[in-house]
LUMMIRO-83295 format. One line per 2 residues: number of its first residue (from 1); their letters; for each residue x, y, z of N, C-alpha, C. Coordinates in nm, 2 decimals, always signed. Atoms other than C-alpha are relative to their C-alpha. Last residue first. Layout:
LUMMIRO-83295
NUM	A	X,Y,Z,X,Y,Z,X,Y,Z  ...
//
This chain:
LUMMIRO-83295
61	XX	-0.06,+0.00,+0.13,+4.37,-1.01,-6.38,-0.07,-0.10,-0.09  -0.05,+0.13,+0.04,+4.16,-0.94,-6.08,+0.05,+0.00,-0.14
59	XX	+0.11,+0.08,+0.05,+4.13,-0.57,-5.99,+0.06,-0.14,-0.04  +0.00,+0.02,+0.14,+4.39,-0.40,-5.77,-0.12,-0.09,-0.04
57	XX	+0.11,-0.07,+0.06,+4.32,-0.27,-5.42,-0.01,-0.02,-0.16  -0.04,-0.02,+0.14,+4.52,-0.52,-5.23,-0.11,+0.06,-0.07
55	XX	+0.11,-0.03,+0.08,+4.50,-0.53,-4.85,+0.05,+0.04,-0.14  -0.01,-0.12,+0.10,+4.77,-0.69,-4.66,-0.13,+0.01,-0.07
53	XX	+0.05,-0.12,-0.05,+4.69,-0.92,-4.36,+0.00,+0.12,-0.10  -0.11,-0.09,-0.03,+4.73,-1.25,-4.54,-0.06,+0.13,+0.04
51	XX	-0.11,+0.08,-0.04,+4.49,-1.54,-4.54,+0.13,+0.08,+0.02  -0.06,-0.06,-0.12,+4.19,-1.32,-4.55,+0.11,-0.09,+0.05
49	XX	+0.03,+0.09,-0.11,+4.01,-1.54,-4.81,+0.06,+0.04,+0.13  +0.14,+0.03,+0.00,+4.01,-1.26,-5.07,-0.05,-0.08,+0.12
47	XX	+0.07,-0.12,-0.06,+4.36,-1.15,-4.98,-0.15,-0.02,+0.01  -0.04,-0.01,-0.14,+4.50,-1.50,-5.04,-0.06,+0.12,+0.07
45	XX	+0.07,+0.10,-0.08,+4.30,-1.54,-5.36,+0.04,+0.01,+0.15  +0.14,-0.04,+0.00,+4.42,-1.21,-5.51,-0.08,-0.10,+0.09
43	XX	+0.01,-0.12,-0.09,+4.78,-1.29,-5.42,-0.15,+0.04,+0.02  -0.01,+0.05,-0.14,+4.75,-1.63,-5.59,-0.01,+0.11,+0.10
41	XX	-0.14,+0.02,-0.05,+4.65,-1.45,-5.91,-0.01,-0.07,+0.14  -0.02,-0.08,-0.12,+4.31,-1.50,-6.06,+0.13,-0.03,+0.06
39	XX	-0.04,+0.07,-0.12,+4.27,-1.63,-6.41,+0.01,+0.10,+0.11  -0.05,-0.09,-0.10,+4.11,-1.53,-6.74,+0.05,-0.09,+0.12
37	XX	-0.04,+0.07,-0.12,+4.02,-1.69,-7.07,+0.06,+0.10,+0.11  -0.07,+0.13,+0.00,+3.77,-1.54,-7.08,+0.10,-0.01,-0.11
35	XX	-0.12,+0.01,+0.08,+3.65,-1.20,-6.98,+0.06,-0.14,+0.01  -0.01,-0.11,+0.10,+3.30,-1.13,-6.86,+0.12,-0.02,-0.10
33	XX	+0.10,+0.03,+0.10,+3.24,-1.47,-6.68,+0.01,+0.11,-0.12  -0.05,+0.13,+0.07,+3.57,-1.44,-6.48,-0.10,-0.03,-0.12
31	XX	-0.13,-0.03,+0.07,+3.49,-1.08,-6.38,+0.04,-0.12,-0.09  +0.03,-0.07,+0.13,+3.13,-1.18,-6.30,+0.12,+0.04,-0.08
29	XX	+0.10,+0.08,+0.08,+3.25,-1.44,-6.05,-0.04,+0.07,-0.13  -0.06,+0.10,+0.09,+3.56,-1.27,-5.92,-0.09,-0.07,-0.09
27	XX	-0.04,-0.07,+0.12,+3.37,-0.97,-5.77,+0.07,-0.10,-0.11  -0.15,+0.00,-0.01,+3.20,-1.20,-5.52,+0.05,+0.06,-0.14
25	XX	-0.07,+0.05,+0.11,+2.83,-1.09,-5.54,+0.15,+0.00,+0.02  -0.10,-0.10,+0.06,+2.66,-1.05,-5.21,+0.06,-0.07,-0.12
23	XX	-0.14,+0.03,-0.04,+2.36,-1.28,-5.14,+0.09,+0.10,-0.07  +0.02,+0.08,-0.13,+1.98,-1.20,-5.15,+0.14,-0.03,+0.05
21	XX	-0.08,+0.12,-0.01,+2.03,-0.92,-5.41,-0.03,-0.07,+0.14  +0.08,+0.12,+0.03,+1.76,-0.66,-5.46,+0.07,-0.14,+0.01
19	XX	+0.12,-0.01,-0.08,+1.92,-0.35,-5.30,-0.08,-0.13,-0.02  -0.03,+0.04,-0.14,+2.26,-0.43,-5.44,-0.12,-0.02,+0.08
17	XX	-0.07,-0.11,-0.08,+2.14,-0.41,-5.80,+0.01,-0.05,+0.15  +0.09,-0.08,-0.08,+2.06,-0.74,-5.97,+0.08,+0.11,+0.07
15	XX	+0.00,+0.03,-0.15,+2.29,-0.88,-6.23,-0.10,+0.09,+0.06  +0.06,-0.10,-0.09,+2.29,-0.91,-6.61,+0.02,-0.04,+0.14
13	XX	-0.05,+0.03,-0.13,+2.46,-1.08,-6.90,-0.04,+0.11,+0.09  +0.04,+0.13,-0.05,+2.30,-1.11,-7.24,+0.05,-0.04,+0.14
11	XX	+0.11,+0.06,+0.07,+2.48,-0.81,-7.39,-0.03,-0.14,+0.05  -0.02,+0.00,+0.15,+2.72,-0.68,-7.13,-0.12,-0.07,-0.06
9	XX	-0.15,+0.01,-0.01,+2.71,-0.61,-6.75,+0.05,+0.00,-0.15  -0.06,+0.07,+0.12,+2.35,-0.49,-6.76,+0.15,+0.01,+0.01
7	XX	-0.12,-0.07,+0.05,+2.23,-0.39,-6.41,+0.05,-0.09,-0.12  -0.09,+0.09,+0.07,+1.88,-0.49,-6.30,+0.11,+0.08,-0.07
5	XX	+0.00,+0.13,-0.07,+1.67,-0.32,-6.04,+0.10,-0.10,-0.06  -0.12,+0.02,-0.08,+1.76,+0.03,-6.15,+0.00,-0.13,+0.07
3	XX	+0.03,-0.03,-0.14,+1.41,+0.13,-6.28,+0.12,-0.02,+0.10  +0.02,-0.14,-0.02,+1.53,+0.16,-6.63,-0.03,+0.04,+0.14
1	X	-0.13,-0.06,-0.01,+1.68,-0.19,-6.63,-0.02,+0.15,+0.03
//
């Protein structure tokens, strides 16, 4: 973690920094794992999958 390769999200949960990832991280996955119970709004899903032209800058609920 001191070298910046691994990022601690919370105790026992880590992710690789952008430089060392093979695939991009969908923000919903760690957000859902960090806070349970949680859900994602229909609006978030529509924007994420580009089904509506609007952009939404809020975080998943």
